[in-house]
KOLGU-259715 format. One record per residue: residue in one letter; residue number from 1; y, z, x of N, C-alpha, C in turn. Coordinates in Angstrom, 2 decimals. Atoms other than C-alpha are relative to their C-alpha. Last residue first. Layout:
# KOLGU-259715
A_NUM_Y_Z_X_Y_Z_X_Y_Z_X;
...
This chain:
# KOLGU-259715
X_221_0.26_-0.95_-1.10_85.59_43.76_-0.10_-1.10_0.97_-0.40;
X_220_0.98_-0.99_0.41_85.91_40.63_-2.22_-0.32_0.90_1.19;
X_219_0.49_-0.85_-1.07_89.04_38.49_-1.85_-0.95_1.05_-0.55;
X_218_0.46_-1.32_0.43_89.65_35.65_-4.28_-0.55_0.76_1.21;
X_217_0.62_-0.68_-1.14_91.69_32.53_-3.55_-0.31_1.43_-0.42;
X_216_0.27_-1.43_0.08_92.48_30.18_-6.42_-0.62_0.51_1.28;
X_215_-0.42_-0.60_1.26_93.77_26.70_-7.12_-0.11_1.51_-0.02;
X_214_0.53_-1.36_0.05_93.67_25.06_-3.69_0.56_0.71_-1.22;
X_213_-0.93_-0.84_0.75_94.34_21.36_-4.26_-0.65_1.39_-0.14;
X_212_0.46_-1.31_0.45_92.66_19.17_-1.67_1.11_0.71_-0.77;
X_211_-1.07_-1.01_0.06_93.41_15.45_-1.31_-0.58_1.28_-0.56;
X_210_0.11_-1.06_1.00_90.93_12.79_-0.25_1.18_0.96_0.09;
X_209_-1.18_-0.87_-0.07_90.99_9.43_1.55_-0.08_1.02_-1.14;
X_208_0.13_-1.40_-0.33_87.38_8.22_1.71_1.25_0.83_0.17;
X_207_0.78_-0.93_0.82_87.44_4.45_1.91_0.34_1.46_0.39;
X_206_-0.77_-0.54_1.11_90.25_2.34_3.37_-0.75_0.96_-0.89;
X_205_-0.22_1.06_1.00_88.27_0.06_5.65_0.73_0.52_-1.23;
X_204_-0.92_0.97_-0.58_88.58_2.40_8.65_0.28_-1.16_-0.93;
X_203_-1.38_-0.45_0.06_87.07_5.12_6.49_0.99_-0.98_0.57;
X_202_-0.91_1.14_0.09_83.85_3.21_5.98_1.47_0.38_-0.10;
X_201_0.07_1.17_-0.87_81.70_6.27_5.34_1.11_-1.00_-0.21;
X_200_1.03_0.98_0.29_82.19_9.77_3.99_0.07_-1.18_0.95;
X_199_1.27_-0.65_0.28_85.46_11.69_4.11_-1.02_-1.07_-0.35;
X_198_0.77_0.52_1.13_88.61_10.30_5.69_-1.31_0.76_-0.10;
X_197_1.08_0.79_-0.58_91.46_11.31_8.01_-0.77_-0.62_-1.16;
X_196_-0.60_1.08_-0.77_94.83_12.77_7.05_-1.04_-0.83_0.75;
X_195_-0.87_0.76_0.91_93.37_14.92_4.27_0.64_-1.19_0.71;
X_194_0.86_0.88_0.81_90.63_15.95_6.71_0.83_-0.84_-0.95;
X_193_0.47_1.09_-0.85_93.18_17.29_9.20_-0.85_-0.99_-0.79;
X_192_-1.10_0.92_-0.23_94.86_19.30_6.46_-0.39_-1.19_0.86;
X_191_-0.23_0.72_1.26_91.55_20.83_5.39_1.11_-1.03_0.18;
X_190_1.09_0.98_0.11_90.77_21.72_9.01_0.14_-0.82_-1.27;
X_189_-0.33_1.09_-0.92_94.19_23.40_9.29_-1.06_-1.09_-0.07;
X_188_-1.01_0.81_0.70_93.37_25.42_6.17_0.48_-1.15_0.89;
X_187_0.66_0.70_1.09_90.18_26.62_7.86_0.98_-0.90_-0.75;
X_186_0.80_1.07_-0.59_92.05_27.46_11.06_-0.71_-0.82_-1.08;
X_185_-0.91_1.06_-0.45_94.71_29.43_9.19_-0.78_-1.19_0.56;
X_184_-0.59_0.60_1.19_92.07_31.45_7.33_0.90_-1.17_0.39;
X_183_1.03_0.85_0.58_90.17_32.06_10.58_0.51_-0.70_-1.25;
X_182_0.26_1.11_-0.90_93.29_33.33_12.35_-1.02_-0.96_-0.61;
X_181_-1.14_0.92_0.09_94.36_35.46_9.40_-0.23_-1.23_0.88;
X_180_0.05_0.73_1.25_90.90_37.08_9.16_1.11_-1.05_-0.07;
X_179_-1.37_0.25_0.44_90.81_38.10_12.81_-0.02_-0.90_-1.24;
X_178_-0.42_1.39_-0.02_87.38_39.57_13.45_1.38_-0.17_-0.62;
X_177_-0.61_0.37_-1.27_86.71_43.20_14.40_0.47_-1.44_0.08;
X_176_-0.78_-1.04_-0.67_84.31_43.88_11.53_0.50_-0.49_1.36;
X_175_0.73_-1.15_-0.52_83.06_40.68_9.94_0.94_0.95_0.74;
X_174_-0.76_-0.67_-1.06_84.88_38.18_7.72_-0.76_1.26_0.41;
X_173_0.53_-1.34_-0.28_82.81_35.74_5.68_0.75_0.59_1.19;
X_172_-0.22_-0.44_-1.38_84.80_32.76_4.36_-0.51_1.43_0.15;
X_171_0.02_-1.46_-0.17_83.43_31.22_1.16_0.14_0.32_1.49;
X_170_0.36_-0.40_-1.35_84.22_27.66_0.10_0.10_1.51_0.10;
X_169_-0.02_-1.44_-0.28_84.29_26.23_-3.41_-0.46_0.23_1.43;
X_168_0.54_-0.48_-1.27_85.04_22.71_-4.60_0.11_1.52_0.09;
X_167_-0.26_-1.43_-0.16_85.37_21.10_-8.02_-0.59_0.47_1.32;
X_166_1.17_-0.84_-0.24_85.49_17.31_-7.77_0.44_1.45_0.10;
X_165_-0.25_-1.38_-0.44_88.03_14.84_-9.11_-1.32_0.77_0.10;
X_164_1.06_-0.94_0.37_87.86_11.05_-9.41_0.28_1.38_0.59;
X_163_-0.41_-0.83_1.13_91.21_9.31_-9.01_-1.04_1.00_-0.45;
X_162_-1.21_-0.77_-0.26_89.91_6.51_-6.79_0.44_0.75_-1.26;
X_161_-1.32_0.63_0.02_86.45_5.38_-7.81_1.15_0.96_0.31;
X_160_-0.64_-0.77_1.06_83.14_6.88_-6.61_1.45_-0.46_-0.03;
X_159_-1.06_-0.96_-0.30_81.84_4.05_-4.48_0.36_0.80_-1.26;
X_158_-0.32_-0.79_1.18_78.70_1.87_-4.35_1.04_1.04_0.40;
X_157_-0.03_-1.45_-0.12_78.74_-0.64_-1.53_0.30_0.62_-1.36;
X_156_-0.65_-0.66_1.13_77.70_-4.29_-1.76_-0.14_1.51_0.14;
X_155_0.64_-1.28_0.29_76.99_-6.30_1.37_0.78_0.66_-1.14;
X_154_-0.57_-0.89_1.03_77.74_-9.96_2.05_-0.82_1.27_-0.18;
X_153_1.02_-1.00_0.31_76.72_-11.53_5.41_0.59_0.97_-1.03;
X_152_-0.46_-1.15_0.77_78.65_-14.75_5.94_-1.15_0.94_-0.32;
X_151_0.86_-0.35_1.14_77.70_-17.16_8.70_0.51_1.26_-0.68;
X_150_-0.80_-0.05_1.23_80.62_-18.28_10.86_-0.84_0.29_-1.24;
X_149_0.55_0.98_0.93_78.06_-19.14_13.59_0.82_-0.13_-1.28;
X_148_0.56_1.16_-0.70_79.81_-17.46_16.53_-0.43_-1.09_-0.99;
X_147_-1.06_0.72_-0.69_82.16_-14.97_14.86_-0.49_-1.24_0.75;
X_146_0.46_0.19_-1.37_79.50_-13.90_12.37_1.02_-0.87_0.73;
X_145_0.12_1.38_-0.46_81.50_-12.95_9.26_-0.46_-0.02_1.46;
X_144_-0.22_0.09_-1.44_81.10_-9.64_7.43_-0.29_-1.43_0.45;
X_143_0.65_1.08_-0.73_81.54_-9.68_3.67_0.36_0.08_1.47;
X_142_-0.71_0.32_-1.23_82.32_-6.73_1.43_-0.82_-1.03_0.77;
X_141_0.68_0.91_-0.92_81.27_-6.22_-2.17_0.90_-0.31_1.19;
X_140_-0.99_0.74_-0.77_82.52_-3.15_-4.01_-0.75_-0.85_1.02;
X_139_0.62_0.74_-1.09_80.51_-1.52_-6.78_1.08_-0.84_0.69;
X_138_-0.31_1.42_-0.03_82.09_1.18_-8.95_-0.79_-0.66_1.13;
X_137_-0.37_0.62_-1.27_80.90_4.64_-9.88_0.36_-1.47_-0.18;
X_136_-0.97_-0.82_-0.73_80.45_7.11_-12.75_0.48_-0.62_1.31;
X_135_-0.27_-1.34_0.54_77.39_5.19_-14.03_0.86_0.84_0.95;
X_134_1.18_-0.83_-0.23_77.84_1.64_-12.65_0.30_1.39_-0.56;
X_133_1.15_0.88_0.16_80.30_-1.07_-13.77_-1.32_0.69_0.30;
X_132_0.63_0.27_-1.30_83.03_1.51_-14.39_-1.28_-0.82_-0.20;
X_131_-0.19_1.39_-0.41_84.97_1.14_-17.66_-0.66_-0.33_1.34;
X_130_0.63_0.92_0.95_83.74_4.30_-19.41_0.10_-1.46_0.44;
X_129_0.99_0.82_-0.70_84.44_6.49_-16.37_-0.61_-1.08_-0.89;
X_128_0.84_0.69_0.97_87.66_7.97_-17.76_-0.93_-0.94_0.76;
X_127_-0.46_1.33_0.40_89.09_10.36_-15.17_-0.99_-0.61_-0.99;
X_126_0.58_1.08_-0.78_88.41_14.09_-15.03_0.53_-1.34_-0.48;
X_125_0.72_1.02_0.72_90.77_16.62_-16.52_-0.55_-1.05_0.96;
X_124_-0.25_1.36_-0.47_91.78_19.74_-14.67_-0.88_-0.99_-0.78;
X_123_-0.69_0.77_1.03_91.94_23.04_-16.54_0.31_-1.42_0.41;
X_122_-1.20_0.58_-0.59_91.07_24.95_-13.36_0.78_-0.83_-1.01;
X_121_-1.08_-0.98_-0.04_88.63_27.29_-15.11_1.29_-0.56_0.57;
X_120_0.34_-1.40_-0.16_86.38_24.41_-16.04_1.23_0.89_0.03;
X_119_-0.45_-0.50_-1.29_87.75_20.94_-15.47_-0.31_1.46_0.20;
X_118_0.34_-1.42_-0.11_85.72_19.44_-18.30_0.37_0.48_1.40;
X_117_-1.24_-0.79_0.05_87.40_16.14_-19.15_-0.26_1.50_0.06;
X_116_-0.22_-0.40_1.39_83.95_14.63_-19.85_1.22_0.91_-0.14;
X_115_0.17_1.04_1.01_83.30_14.54_-16.10_0.29_0.57_-1.37;
X_114_-0.48_-0.42_1.31_84.35_16.57_-13.05_-0.12_-1.17_-0.96;
X_113_-0.98_0.88_0.62_82.18_15.64_-10.07_0.39_0.55_-1.36;
X_112_0.40_0.88_1.11_80.35_18.52_-8.43_1.16_-0.82_-0.54;
X_111_-1.13_0.17_0.92_81.33_19.86_-4.96_-0.39_-0.96_-1.12;
X_110_-0.07_1.38_0.48_78.34_21.23_-3.00_1.11_-0.09_-1.05;
X_109_0.82_0.35_1.16_79.27_24.66_-1.66_0.05_-1.51_-0.25;
X_108_-0.54_1.12_0.76_80.57_25.15_1.88_-0.95_-0.31_-1.15;
X_107_1.01_0.60_0.86_79.88_28.58_3.39_0.69_-1.10_-0.81;
X_106_-0.40_0.65_1.24_82.18_29.54_6.26_-1.21_-0.60_-0.71;
X_105_-0.75_-0.95_0.81_81.62_32.08_9.05_0.41_-0.59_-1.35;
X_104_-1.22_0.52_0.62_78.91_30.02_10.64_0.66_1.06_-0.85;
X_103_0.12_0.61_1.33_76.40_32.08_12.58_1.34_-0.50_-0.52;
X_102_-1.06_-0.57_0.84_77.02_32.61_16.32_-0.08_-0.65_-1.37;
X_101_0.32_0.14_1.42_74.34_32.04_18.95_1.05_0.74_-0.84;
X_100_-0.56_1.24_0.52_75.75_31.52_22.43_-0.23_-0.18_-1.49;
X_99_-1.44_-0.12_-0.04_75.26_35.12_23.64_0.70_-1.28_-0.46;
X_98_-0.50_-0.86_1.06_71.69_34.95_22.40_1.52_0.10_-0.01;
X_97_-0.11_-1.40_-0.39_70.92_31.97_24.62_0.62_0.83_-1.12;
X_96_1.33_-0.50_-0.34_69.69_28.62_23.31_0.02_1.48_0.37;
X_95_0.40_0.05_-1.39_72.94_27.82_21.55_-1.37_0.59_0.24;
X_94_1.47_-0.14_-0.01_73.24_27.27_17.83_-0.50_-0.12_1.42;
X_93_0.65_0.68_-1.11_76.96_27.71_17.21_-1.50_0.26_-0.07;
X_92_1.24_-0.49_-0.55_79.06_28.66_14.21_-0.52_-0.84_1.16;
X_91_1.13_0.76_0.54_81.65_26.90_12.06_-1.35_0.38_0.60;
X_90_-0.04_0.18_1.46_84.57_29.31_12.47_-1.27_-0.62_-0.55;
X_89_-0.35_-1.24_0.70_84.18_30.79_15.96_-0.13_-0.17_-1.51;
X_88_1.14_-0.92_-0.03_82.35_27.77_17.37_0.26_1.27_-0.78;
X_87_1.11_0.56_0.77_85.05_25.34_16.28_-1.18_0.96_-0.08;
X_86_-0.33_0.01_1.43_87.96_27.48_17.47_-1.13_-0.51_-0.88;
X_85_-0.86_1.12_0.35_86.18_28.08_20.81_0.35_0.06_-1.48;
X_84_-1.40_-0.38_-0.24_84.86_31.56_21.65_0.97_-1.14_-0.33;
X_83_-0.56_-0.67_1.17_81.49_30.86_20.02_1.45_0.43_0.17;
X_82_-0.73_-1.19_-0.45_80.73_28.33_22.79_0.65_0.67_-1.20;
X_81_0.98_-1.08_-0.09_78.04_25.82_21.86_0.64_1.29_0.47;
X_80_-0.29_-1.07_-0.94_80.53_23.19_20.65_-1.09_1.07_-0.05;
X_79_-0.81_-1.11_0.48_78.93_20.34_18.72_0.20_1.07_1.08;
X_78_0.49_-0.64_1.22_77.61_17.35_20.65_0.91_1.13_-0.41;
X_77_-1.00_-0.86_0.62_78.52_14.85_23.37_-0.55_0.55_-1.31;
X_76_0.06_0.02_1.46_75.80_13.39_25.59_0.97_1.02_-0.59;
X_75_-1.19_0.62_0.58_76.92_12.91_29.21_-0.02_-0.09_-1.51;
X_74_0.25_1.43_0.13_73.49_13.52_30.69_1.18_-0.74_-0.62;
X_73_0.02_0.61_-1.33_74.43_16.96_32.03_-0.34_-1.49_-0.02;
X_72_1.09_-0.45_-0.87_75.43_18.07_28.52_0.01_-0.78_1.32;
X_71_0.55_1.14_-0.70_78.83_17.70_26.84_-1.09_0.48_0.96;
X_70_0.90_-0.35_-1.09_79.92_20.21_24.19_-0.58_-1.27_0.62;
X_69_1.35_0.53_0.13_82.96_19.46_22.04_-0.83_0.44_1.21;
X_68_1.02_-1.02_-0.27_85.95_21.81_22.31_-1.41_-0.51_-0.32;
X_67_0.81_0.49_-1.13_88.81_19.33_22.65_-1.08_1.00_0.39;
X_66_-0.05_-0.99_-1.08_91.03_21.41_20.33_-0.88_-0.37_1.21;
X_65_-1.36_-0.56_-0.14_91.90_18.67_17.83_0.09_0.91_1.22;
X_64_-0.88_1.01_-0.59_88.66_16.76_18.38_1.39_0.56_0.26;
X_63_0.45_0.22_-1.38_86.54_19.86_17.81_0.86_-1.05_0.70;
X_62_-0.48_-1.15_-0.78_88.62_20.72_14.73_-0.42_-0.15_1.46;
X_61_-1.44_0.16_-0.16_88.01_17.20_13.40_0.61_1.16_0.79;
X_60_-0.25_1.03_-1.01_84.26_17.43_14.05_1.49_-0.20_0.24;
X_59_0.35_-0.49_-1.33_84.05_20.74_12.21_0.33_-1.03_1.07;
X_58_-1.03_-0.95_-0.42_85.96_19.47_9.20_-0.29_0.52_1.41;
X_57_-1.24_0.72_-0.28_83.69_16.43_8.95_1.09_0.95_0.49;
X_56_0.14_0.83_-1.18_80.46_18.38_9.29_1.28_-0.71_0.37;
X_55_0.07_-0.82_-1.21_81.50_21.09_6.86_-0.04_-0.86_1.25;
X_54_-1.28_-0.66_-0.22_82.62_18.72_4.13_-0.01_0.78_1.30;
X_53_-0.96_1.04_-0.37_79.56_16.49_4.46_1.37_0.60_0.28;
X_52_0.25_0.36_-1.40_77.23_19.50_4.52_0.97_-1.08_0.47;
X_51_-0.70_-0.95_-0.85_78.80_20.78_1.30_-0.17_-0.33_1.48;
X_50_0.82_-1.05_-0.63_77.56_17.61_-0.36_0.85_0.93_0.85;
X_49_-0.29_-0.05_-1.43_80.16_15.78_-2.48_-0.85_1.10_0.61;
X_48_-0.63_-1.24_-0.46_78.77_14.93_-5.91_0.31_-0.13_1.48;
X_47_-0.36_-0.14_-1.42_77.64_11.90_-7.90_0.62_1.36_0.29;
X_46_-1.44_-0.08_-0.18_76.04_12.40_-11.37_0.32_0.16_1.49;
X_45_-0.46_1.31_-0.46_72.47_11.21_-11.94_1.51_-0.04_0.21;
X_44_-1.03_0.46_0.93_71.83_14.44_-13.90_0.50_-1.41_0.31;
X_43_0.30_-0.43_1.38_68.55_15.65_-12.38_0.99_-0.56_-1.00;
X_42_1.17_0.71_0.55_68.67_13.72_-9.09_-0.32_0.38_-1.44;
X_41_0.90_-1.06_0.45_72.27_14.88_-8.38_-1.21_-0.68_-0.65;
X_40_-0.10_-0.47_1.38_73.75_11.82_-6.73_-0.93_1.19_-0.23;
X_39_0.89_-1.11_0.29_74.47_10.55_-3.21_0.26_0.51_-1.41;
X_38_-0.58_-1.31_-0.24_76.16_7.17_-3.12_-1.03_1.08_-0.33;
X_37_-0.25_-0.86_1.15_74.28_3.89_-2.80_0.66_1.31_0.40;
X_36_-0.28_-1.35_-0.48_74.46_1.20_-0.11_0.41_0.87_-1.19;
X_35_0.85_-0.22_-1.18_72.88_-2.17_-0.91_0.12_1.43_0.49;
X_34_-0.66_-0.24_-1.29_74.32_-2.21_-4.43_-1.00_0.22_1.13;
X_33_-0.89_-1.14_-0.02_72.21_-3.67_-7.25_0.64_0.17_1.36;
X_32_-1.36_0.40_0.36_70.79_-7.17_-7.55_0.99_1.13_0.01;
X_31_-0.31_1.33_-0.50_67.22_-5.92_-7.63_1.39_-0.41_-0.49;
X_30_0.58_1.11_0.74_67.23_-2.21_-8.38_0.39_-1.32_0.62;
X_29_-0.82_1.20_0.05_67.84_0.64_-5.97_-0.73_-1.12_-0.74;
X_28_-0.06_0.44_1.39_65.89_3.78_-6.84_0.81_-1.28_-0.17;
X_27_1.34_0.14_0.57_64.72_4.48_-3.29_0.02_-0.51_-1.43;
X_26_0.09_1.30_0.65_68.16_3.74_-1.82_-1.35_-0.20_-0.70;
X_25_1.24_0.74_-0.19_68.91_7.35_-0.94_0.03_-1.32_-0.75;
X_24_1.19_-0.65_0.54_72.46_8.65_-0.71_-1.22_-0.86_0.27;
X_23_1.27_0.67_0.21_75.54_7.72_1.26_-1.12_0.87_-0.53;
X_22_0.84_-0.91_-0.79_78.92_9.35_0.77_-1.44_-0.42_-0.30;
X_21_1.42_0.30_-0.17_81.20_6.54_-0.39_-0.63_1.02_0.94;
X_20_0.74_-0.93_-0.86_84.61_7.41_-1.85_-1.47_-0.38_0.06;
X_19_1.43_-0.01_0.28_87.09_4.90_-3.29_-0.76_0.81_1.04;
X_18_0.55_1.36_-0.08_90.69_5.92_-2.57_-1.49_0.10_-0.30;
X_17_-1.19_0.83_0.08_92.71_9.05_-3.46_-0.36_-1.49_0.14;
X_16_0.20_1.21_-0.79_89.52_10.96_-4.27_1.22_-0.89_-0.18;
X_15_-0.26_1.26_0.68_90.73_14.31_-5.60_-0.23_-1.16_0.96;
X_14_-0.11_1.11_-0.94_89.22_17.58_-4.39_0.19_-1.27_-0.81;
X_13_0.34_1.36_0.39_89.95_20.50_-6.70_0.14_-0.93_1.20;
X_12_-1.01_1.00_0.29_90.06_24.23_-6.14_-0.59_-1.35_-0.35;
X_11_0.41_0.92_1.06_88.34_27.43_-5.17_1.11_-1.01_-0.26;
X_10_-1.01_1.03_0.26_88.52_29.51_-1.98_-0.55_-0.94_-1.07;
X_9_0.51_1.15_0.75_86.45_32.71_-1.82_1.17_-0.94_-0.33;
X_8_-1.15_0.68_0.59_87.29_35.27_0.86_-0.50_-1.29_-0.62;
X_7_0.27_1.40_0.33_84.44_37.66_1.60_1.25_-0.58_-0.66;
X_6_-0.73_0.71_1.06_85.24_40.92_3.36_-0.55_-1.41_-0.18;
X_5_-1.06_-0.81_0.61_83.91_43.66_5.64_0.69_-0.71_-1.17;
X_4_-0.85_0.85_0.83_80.54_42.34_6.81_1.04_0.86_-0.72;
X_3_0.34_0.12_1.41_79.09_44.62_9.48_1.03_-0.86_-0.73;
X_2_-1.15_-0.20_0.87_79.19_44.16_13.22_-0.38_-0.19_-1.46;
X_1_-0.36_1.21_0.75_75.84_44.48_15.01_1.15_0.32_-0.95;
């Protein structure tokens, strides 16, 4: 088994360029409140970007870019199960056979929202949330129209407003015999693809445009 030779830690800021909706639970929804809530830290009630959302979106975009999705004999499309593909090499595979199993080389941390102008070591200031109609978020009502009956179906979405900033951290694990430069380039390519796509839900309606600012890269050997 190859041994771990290096950890590369990427730190920086994610800025929401448009309203961001990453769905959370509706168990605490009050009467008259939004129908679709964002995910929040249950202890602080502050929104955040789950690491799973970042990983899943970047992985799917790399699979689309390199056409390395897996299709079974029933025509179902899923994540690549071949560790030799760009997606499998970087994000891992969970195949049934040992030669298909490949742990993810990237760890995605949850990205906390910057509030109270506390940008930490990056010195970035958060936006002023004092005017939002919900704690740290806004509500946006959208209406779908039945094309046959013309009946209106209004729905209210909760969004983290444009301009909000999140601290992100990713860790790339490099094992003996692996190409660090190739994985670094692929990870940065995934970031670029995400910047030109969307994060979270309702991207075709303008939600979820984000921008990454890499502030620091640390190598630990």
